[in-house]
N, C-alpha and C positions, 0 to 999 in steps of 0.2 A: 495430438496428431494437430498439424501446422498446412494450415491448408494457402495454396499457392493464389496468390491475388489473378483474374486473367484479363481482361480489356477493360475492366475499370478500374482504377486504382483505390482501394477501400471498400473494397466488394469483394468479401472471400467468393470463395467457390467451394459455398456449404448451403443446402438448403437453411440455415435458420436465419441466413442475411436476407431472406425474402419473407420475413415476418410482418404483419402488419398492425401489431400493435408491441410492445417491450411486453419480453415474457420473462420469467427469473430464468430462467436456460441458456437467454443470449448471451453469448461470451460478451458482449460490450457492456451488459446490466450486470454482469458480476465481476466486472473490474469498477463499473463505477459505484456499487454497493460497496466493493473492499475498501475505494479509496473515497468514501462518504462523510462528509462531516467536515466542519472548517479545524485546519492546525493538521488532518491526518496525512497530509501530503507532507509536510514538512517534519513529522515525526519520522515516516520513511525513509526522508532525507537524510536526516541525523544518524537510523539505524546504516540506510547505506554509506557511512564513512566509516561503519564497527559497530560490536554491540557496544551499549552503553547501558549503565544505571541508573535509576529514576531520576537519581538525583543529577545524574549527568547530564539527561536528558533535559530536567527544569533550568538548568543555568544556562544549556543552548537556545534556551526556548524561553526568556525570562516574563513574558506577559501573560504566557499559558497558564493558565489553572490546574492548581492539585485535579481538582475533579474532573475537568477535560481532558489533561493528560491521561489522569487512572483509566476514565472511557473509552480514548483511542487507544490505550494499551489493551486493554479489553477487547474493545470489538477486531481489531487487526490480530491479534491473538485467534479468536472465535472464527476467524477468515481466513486461517492459514498463511497469513501474511509474517506473521513473529514468531519465536517464542520464549517463552520464560525459562530463566536457569536460576533458581533458585540453589546459591552456596550454603553450606555448614557456617556455622559459626555462631558469636553473637558479638552484635544482633547478624540476626539472617541476612544474606546479601543475597539481591534479583537482578540478574542481568537479562537486557534484552537483547536478539538475536534477531534478524531475518531470516528466514528457511530458504529454502534453494527458491521456492514459486515466489516470495516477496521479492529477494534480488535483482528475478526478473522484471520488476515494476522500474527499475532503471531506465532503461530505457523508454518507455510510455511515460515517467513523469522528463525524463531529454524534451521528448516529441511535445510534452504539453507548452514544455518552456518554449522551446523553437517556433508554434502556433502561435503562443502569445506574442513574442516577443515581435514578430512578425505585423501586428495588429496595430 
């Protein structure tokens, strides 16, 4: 359910917006948790361009270590942002793609980019 902004931009008409401290059920905290960790936004950016194999992600982000890439992919899958598709054959192939919820992060990343570009 989307809540409309009333008289204050950025403040939704939702009781959770009046929290006195961060809570795990806060939609902003949920989003920040999904995007936590260095490199996470770049992995999401690559997947916004289309599904990718592990090696394609490694080529697109050459400074990213295998350990961190594997960690970020596991975290994003656990957060419901991406899904893994194992394909039959030898060697087995795995493709990574954003879920519908993950694709909705596109405008979020664009808003973060726009805000940072103005600083």
